[in-house]
MOPAC internal coordinates of N, CA, C and O (Angstrom, degrees):
PM7 1SCF
backbone

  N    0.0000 0     0.00 0     0.00 0    0    0    0
  C    1.4397 1     0.00 0     0.00 0    1    0    0
  C    1.5604 1   107.37 1     0.00 0    2    1    0
  O    1.2310 1   120.55 1   -42.96 1    3    2    1
  N    1.3243 1   116.55 1   137.04 1    3    2    1
  C    1.4791 1   122.07 1  -178.23 1    5    3    2
  C    1.5843 1   108.53 1  -130.11 1    6    5    3
  O    1.2310 1   121.81 1   -28.47 1    7    6    5
  N    1.2133 1   114.13 1   151.53 1    7    6    5
  C    1.4688 1   123.77 1   166.27 1    9    7    6
  C    1.4509 1   103.43 1  -127.65 1   10    9    7
  O    1.2310 1   122.00 1   -59.16 1   11   10    9
  N    1.4463 1   113.77 1   120.84 1   11   10    9
  C    1.4624 1   116.61 1   175.18 1   13   11   10
  C    1.5795 1   107.65 1  -143.65 1   14   13   11
  O    1.2310 1   124.59 1   -11.94 1   15   14   13
  N    1.3417 1   108.80 1   168.06 1   15   14   13
  C    1.4881 1   118.67 1  -172.72 1   17   15   14
  C    1.6007 1   109.60 1   -80.55 1   18   17   15
  O    1.2310 1   121.32 1   -44.58 1   19   18   17
  N    1.3772 1   115.09 1   135.42 1   19   18   17
  C    1.4583 1   121.45 1  -175.51 1   21   19   18
  C    1.5327 1   106.06 1   -61.00 1   22   21   19
  O    1.2310 1   119.28 1   128.48 1   23   22   21
  N    1.2921 1   118.99 1   -51.52 1   23   22   21
  C    1.4243 1   121.52 1  -172.92 1   25   23   22
  C    1.5194 1   114.34 1   -71.39 1   26   25   23
  O    1.2310 1   120.90 1   146.51 1   27   26   25
  N    1.3508 1   115.88 1   -33.49 1   27   26   25
  C    1.4749 1   121.84 1   177.79 1   29   27   26
  C    1.5349 1   112.47 1  -128.16 1   30   29   27
  O    1.2310 1   122.12 1  -102.02 1   31   30   29
  N    1.3364 1   113.55 1    77.98 1   31   30   29
  C    1.5446 1   115.93 1  -176.43 1   33   31   30
  C    1.5240 1   117.06 1   -56.60 1   34   33   31
  O    1.2310 1   121.32 1   170.10 1   35   34   33
  N    1.3151 1   115.09 1    -9.90 1   35   34   33
  C    1.5425 1   118.84 1   175.36 1   37   35   34
  C    1.5340 1   109.47 1   -74.84 1   38   37   35
  O    1.2310 1   119.95 1   163.10 1   39   38   37
  N    1.2925 1   117.70 1   -16.90 1   39   38   37
  C    1.4974 1   121.10 1   176.22 1   41   39   38
  C    1.4623 1   110.48 1   -86.04 1   42   41   39
  O    1.2310 1   118.25 1   -83.19 1   43   42   41
  N    1.2565 1   120.94 1    96.81 1   43   42   41
  C    1.4670 1   128.66 1   179.68 1   45   43   42
  C    1.5415 1   107.03 1  -105.82 1   46   45   43
  O    1.2310 1   121.68 1   -56.80 1   47   46   45
  N    1.3642 1   114.38 1   123.20 1   47   46   45
  C    1.5269 1   118.89 1   179.78 1   49   47   46
  C    1.4696 1   110.72 1  -102.96 1   50   49   47
  O    1.2310 1   120.17 1   170.03 1   51   50   49
  N    1.3033 1   117.28 1    -9.97 1   51   50   49
  C    1.5190 1   119.69 1  -177.22 1   53   51   50
  C    1.5927 1   108.00 1  -152.21 1   54   53   51
  O    1.2310 1   119.28 1   -53.49 1   55   54   53
  N    1.2892 1   118.98 1   126.51 1   55   54   53
  C    1.4137 1   121.59 1  -177.29 1   57   55   54
  C    1.5852 1   103.67 1  -148.65 1   58   57   55
  O    1.2310 1   120.64 1   -83.82 1   59   58   57
  N    1.3382 1   116.39 1    96.18 1   59   58   57
  C    1.5003 1   119.96 1  -176.32 1   61   59   58
  C    1.4616 1   108.99 1  -145.28 1   62   61   59
  O    1.2310 1   115.76 1   -17.82 1   63   62   61
  N    1.2796 1   125.66 1   162.18 1   63   62   61
  C    1.4576 1   124.54 1    -4.17 1   65   63   62
  C    1.4376 1   116.39 1   -72.60 1   66   65   63
  O    1.2310 1   119.91 1   -22.28 1   67   66   65
  N    1.3093 1   117.79 1   157.72 1   67   66   65
  C    1.4437 1   118.12 1   176.97 1   69   67   66
  C    1.4807 1   116.96 1   -68.35 1   70   69   67
  O    1.2310 1   121.39 1   154.61 1   71   70   69
  N    1.3120 1   114.94 1   -25.39 1   71   70   69
  C    1.3953 1   123.31 1   175.63 1   73   71   70
  C    1.5397 1   108.43 1  -107.68 1   74   73   71
  O    1.2310 1   120.74 1   -82.70 1   75   74   73
  N    1.3208 1   116.19 1    97.30 1   75   74   73
  C    1.4481 1   115.08 1  -166.98 1   77   75   74
  C    1.5374 1   107.53 1  -105.31 1   78   77   75
  O    1.2310 1   117.36 1  -172.70 1   79   78   77
  N    1.2903 1   122.63 1     7.30 1   79   78   77
  C    1.3789 1   122.03 1  -178.88 1   81   79   78
  C    1.4959 1   109.31 1  -105.16 1   82   81   79
  O    1.2310 1   121.38 1   -50.65 1   83   82   81
  N    1.3134 1   114.97 1   129.35 1   83   82   81
  C    1.4259 1   122.42 1   173.71 1   85   83   82
  C    1.5579 1   110.62 1  -121.21 1   86   85   83
  O    1.2310 1   121.24 1   -40.74 1   87   86   85
  N    1.4026 1   115.24 1   139.26 1   87   86   85
  C    1.3661 1   117.88 1  -174.90 1   89   87   86
  C    1.5725 1   111.93 1  -113.22 1   90   89   87
  O    1.2310 1   120.73 1  -141.02 1   91   90   89
  N    1.2646 1   116.20 1    38.98 1   91   90   89
  C    1.4487 1   124.75 1  -178.34 1   93   91   90
  C    1.5431 1   106.59 1  -105.07 1   94   93   91
  O    1.2310 1   121.32 1   -41.95 1   95   94   93
  N    1.1920 1   115.07 1   138.05 1   95   94   93
  C    1.6166 1   122.23 1   179.44 1   97   95   94
  C    1.5416 1   111.96 1   -91.68 1   98   97   95
  O    1.2310 1   122.40 1   165.18 1   99   98   97
  N    1.3193 1   113.01 1   -14.82 1   99   98   97
  C    1.5213 1   114.14 1  -176.58 1  101   99   98
  C    1.5436 1   107.85 1  -147.63 1  102  101   99
  O    1.2310 1   123.64 1    -0.19 1  103  102  101
  N    1.3717 1   110.63 1   179.81 1  103  102  101
  C    1.4340 1   116.46 1   179.57 1  105  103  102
  C    1.4814 1   116.32 1    87.76 1  106  105  103
  O    1.2310 1   119.47 1    20.88 1  107  106  105
  N    1.3544 1   118.63 1  -159.12 1  107  106  105
  C    1.4776 1   123.09 1   177.04 1  109  107  106
  C    1.3794 1   110.69 1  -130.49 1  110  109  107
  O    1.2310 1   123.00 1   -19.53 1  111  110  109
  N    1.3654 1   111.86 1   160.47 1  111  110  109
  C    1.4778 1   119.34 1  -179.23 1  113  111  110
  C    1.5561 1   103.50 1  -132.91 1  114  113  111
  O    1.2310 1   118.98 1   -43.62 1  115  114  113
  N    1.2506 1   119.55 1   136.38 1  115  114  113
  C    1.4639 1   127.28 1   175.26 1  117  115  114
  C    1.4791 1   111.87 1  -124.69 1  118  117  115
  O    1.2310 1   118.99 1   -35.25 1  119  118  117
  N    1.2510 1   119.52 1   144.75 1  119  118  117
  C    1.4596 1   124.56 1   171.92 1  121  119  118
  C    1.4450 1   108.71 1  -133.36 1  122  121  119
  O    1.2310 1   120.96 1   -47.36 1  123  122  121
  N    1.4062 1   115.76 1   132.64 1  123  122  121
  C    1.5352 1   123.34 1  -179.47 1  125  123  122
  C    1.4851 1   107.40 1  -127.99 1  126  125  123
  O    1.2310 1   121.73 1   -38.60 1  127  126  125
  N    1.3543 1   114.30 1   141.40 1  127  126  125
  C    1.4490 1   117.41 1   170.57 1  129  127  126
  C    1.5238 1   104.41 1  -158.25 1  130  129  127
  O    1.2310 1   122.21 1   -16.74 1  131  130  129
  N    1.3250 1   113.37 1   163.26 1  131  130  129
  C    1.4235 1   119.62 1   175.15 1  133  131  130
  C    1.5552 1   102.46 1  -115.07 1  134  133  131
  O    1.2310 1   122.61 1   -49.12 1  135  134  133
  N    1.3781 1   112.60 1   130.88 1  135  134  133
  C    1.4536 1   122.72 1  -174.30 1  137  135  134
  C    1.4997 1   111.42 1  -116.82 1  138  137  135
  O    1.2310 1   121.86 1   -61.93 1  139  138  137
  N    1.2867 1   114.05 1   118.07 1  139  138  137
  C    1.5125 1   122.39 1   178.20 1  141  139  138
  C    1.4995 1   107.81 1   -98.41 1  142  141  139
  O    1.2310 1   120.34 1   -60.56 1  143  142  141
  N    1.3694 1   116.96 1   119.44 1  143  142  141
  C    1.4667 1   119.90 1   178.72 1  145  143  142
  C    1.4879 1   104.20 1  -107.44 1  146  145  143
  O    1.2310 1   122.59 1   -85.95 1  147  146  145
  N    1.3643 1   112.65 1    94.05 1  147  146  145
  C    1.4054 1   125.39 1   173.46 1  149  147  146
  C    1.4548 1   110.80 1  -109.60 1  150  149  147
  O    1.2310 1   118.80 1   -36.93 1  151  150  149
  N    1.3111 1   119.89 1   143.07 1  151  150  149
  C    1.4578 1   128.75 1   175.42 1  153  151  150
  C    1.5467 1   107.45 1    74.86 1  154  153  151
  O    1.2310 1   116.83 1  -159.20 1  155  154  153
  N    1.2504 1   123.63 1    20.80 1  155  154  153
  C    1.4721 1   122.37 1   172.39 1  157  155  154
  C    1.5158 1   112.29 1  -102.47 1  158  157  155
  O    1.2310 1   120.30 1   -46.46 1  159  158  157
  N    1.3261 1   117.04 1   133.54 1  159  158  157
  C    1.4297 1   123.87 1  -176.78 1  161  159  158
  C    1.6420 1   106.95 1   -64.37 1  162  161  159
  O    1.2310 1   121.14 1   -54.98 1  163  162  161
  N    1.3080 1   115.42 1   125.02 1  163  162  161
  C    1.4510 1   119.27 1  -176.54 1  165  163  162
  C    1.5029 1   116.61 1   -71.94 1  166  165  163
  O    1.2310 1   122.94 1   172.29 1  167  166  165
  N    1.3130 1   111.98 1    -7.71 1  167  166  165
  C    1.4689 1   118.91 1   173.15 1  169  167  166
  C    1.4977 1   114.40 1  -106.32 1  170  169  167
  O    1.2310 1   120.20 1  -136.22 1  171  170  169
  N    1.2823 1   117.21 1    43.78 1  171  170  169
  C    1.4704 1   123.05 1  -179.38 1  173  171  170
  C    1.5722 1   105.55 1  -134.59 1  174  173  171
  O    1.2310 1   121.95 1   -21.32 1  175  174  173
  N    1.3608 1   113.87 1   158.68 1  175  174  173
  C    1.4539 1   119.81 1  -176.75 1  177  175  174
  C    1.5554 1   106.74 1  -107.66 1  178  177  175
  O    1.2310 1   122.89 1   -44.52 1  179  178  177
  N    1.3483 1   112.07 1   135.48 1  179  178  177
  C    1.4732 1   119.78 1   174.88 1  181  179  178
  C    1.4618 1   112.03 1  -132.74 1  182  181  179
  O    1.2310 1   121.67 1   -27.96 1  183  182  181
  N    1.3158 1   114.40 1   152.04 1  183  182  181
  C    1.4971 1   116.67 1  -178.61 1  185  183  182
  C    1.4904 1   103.92 1  -114.34 1  186  185  183
  O    1.2310 1   120.80 1   -43.09 1  187  186  185
  N    1.4571 1   116.08 1   136.91 1  187  186  185
  C    1.4638 1   121.61 1   167.83 1  189  187  186
  C    1.4790 1   102.35 1  -107.36 1  190  189  187
  O    1.2310 1   121.15 1   -52.97 1  191  190  189
  N    1.3438 1   115.41 1   127.03 1  191  190  189
  C    1.4471 1   122.98 1  -174.54 1  193  191  190
  C    1.5273 1   111.21 1  -134.74 1  194  193  191
  O    1.2310 1   121.64 1   -44.51 1  195  194  193
  N    1.2783 1   114.46 1   135.49 1  195  194  193
  C    1.4120 1   122.34 1  -179.12 1  197  195  194
  C    1.5560 1   109.46 1  -127.55 1  198  197  195
  O    1.2310 1   120.88 1   -46.31 1  199  198  197
  N    1.3037 1   115.93 1   133.69 1  199  198  197
  C    1.4701 1   119.17 1  -177.03 1  201  199  198
  C    1.5239 1   108.91 1  -133.12 1  202  201  199
  O    1.2310 1   121.38 1   -15.75 1  203  202  201
  N    1.2538 1   114.96 1   164.25 1  203  202  201
  C    1.4131 1   125.75 1   176.13 1  205  203  202
  C    1.5342 1   110.37 1  -137.38 1  206  205  203
  O    1.2310 1   117.81 1   -45.75 1  207  206  205
  N    1.2247 1   121.77 1   134.25 1  207  206  205
  C    1.4557 1   126.76 1  -178.21 1  209  207  206
  C    1.5187 1   112.18 1  -112.52 1  210  209  207
  O    1.2310 1   120.21 1   -39.93 1  211  210  209
  N    1.3083 1   117.20 1   140.07 1  211  210  209
  C    1.4549 1   121.52 1   179.55 1  213  211  210
  C    1.5723 1   112.86 1   -85.52 1  214  213  211
  O    1.2310 1   118.62 1    -4.50 1  215  214  213
  N    1.1861 1   120.24 1   175.50 1  215  214  213
  C    1.3400 1   124.92 1  -177.63 1  217  215  214
  C    1.5576 1   116.06 1   -69.77 1  218  217  215
  O    1.2310 1   121.84 1   153.72 1  219  218  217
  N    1.3636 1   114.08 1   -26.28 1  219  218  217
  C    1.4329 1   122.61 1   179.00 1  221  219  218
  C    1.5020 1   107.69 1   -90.10 1  222  221  219
  O    1.2310 1   120.92 1   -32.32 1  223  222  221
  N    1.4256 1   115.84 1   147.68 1  223  222  221
  C    1.3938 1   122.74 1   176.01 1  225  223  222
  C    1.4783 1   113.86 1   -61.79 1  226  225  223
  O    1.2310 1   122.10 1   -44.85 1  227  226  225
  N    1.2811 1   113.59 1   135.15 1  227  226  225
  C    1.5217 1   123.79 1  -175.99 1  229  227  226
  C    1.5546 1   114.63 1    76.99 1  230  229  227
  O    1.2310 1   120.29 1   177.15 1  231  230  229
  N    1.2645 1   117.04 1    -2.85 1  231  230  229
  C    1.4463 1   117.82 1   176.53 1  233  231  230
  C    1.5587 1   112.47 1   -89.50 1  234  233  231
  O    1.2310 1   121.45 1   -68.96 1  235  234  233
  N    1.3816 1   114.84 1   111.04 1  235  234  233
  C    1.4672 1   119.98 1   179.83 1  237  235  234
  C    1.5402 1   107.68 1  -151.91 1  238  237  235
  O    1.2310 1   123.23 1   -12.09 1  239  238  237
  N    1.3716 1   111.42 1   167.91 1  239  238  237
  C    1.4091 1   117.48 1  -176.30 1  241  239  238
  C    1.5666 1   101.95 1  -152.71 1  242  241  239
  O    1.2310 1   124.79 1   -47.45 1  243  242  241
  N    1.4903 1   108.40 1   132.55 1  243  242  241
  C    1.4510 1   114.01 1   172.94 1  245  243  242
  C    1.4759 1   108.66 1   -86.13 1  246  245  243
  O    1.2310 1   122.83 1   -54.19 1  247  246  245
  N    1.3112 1   112.18 1   125.81 1  247  246  245
  C    1.5248 1   115.51 1  -172.17 1  249  247  246
  C    1.4872 1   108.50 1   -94.03 1  250  249  247
  O    1.2310 1   117.13 1   145.50 1  251  250  249
  N    1.4324 1   123.07 1   -34.50 1  251  250  249
  C    1.4078 1   120.73 1  -177.21 1  253  251  250
  C    1.5373 1   101.79 1  -146.19 1  254  253  251
  O    1.2310 1   121.80 1   -28.59 1  255  254  253
  N    1.3362 1   114.15 1   151.41 1  255  254  253
  C    1.4168 1   122.26 1   177.88 1  257  255  254
  C    1.4934 1   109.14 1  -155.30 1  258  257  255
  O    1.2310 1   120.23 1   -77.44 1  259  258  257
  N    1.3517 1   117.16 1   102.56 1  259  258  257
  C    1.5175 1   120.95 1  -175.01 1  261  259  258
  C    1.5029 1   110.37 1  -115.34 1  262  261  259
  O    1.2310 1   119.51 1   -44.01 1  263  262  261
  N    1.2901 1   118.54 1   135.99 1  263  262  261
  C    1.4398 1   120.02 1   168.03 1  265  263  262
  C    1.4722 1   113.58 1  -107.34 1  266  265  263
  O    1.2310 1   120.10 1   180.00 1  267  266  265

């Protein structure tokens, strides 16, 4: 999951989990965290994006994308 600036996508303020690889072929995976957005200009646009990748190269899916 990442949170980055709309105008400058190279500014990433959140990029977790640190271990993004799972080697399970079935079941479910959940990730929980509390995010404190301090020091961010309230009049700027940010994207919260969550993705999942498949086992094959190039196989991915964007699960959520919020502005």
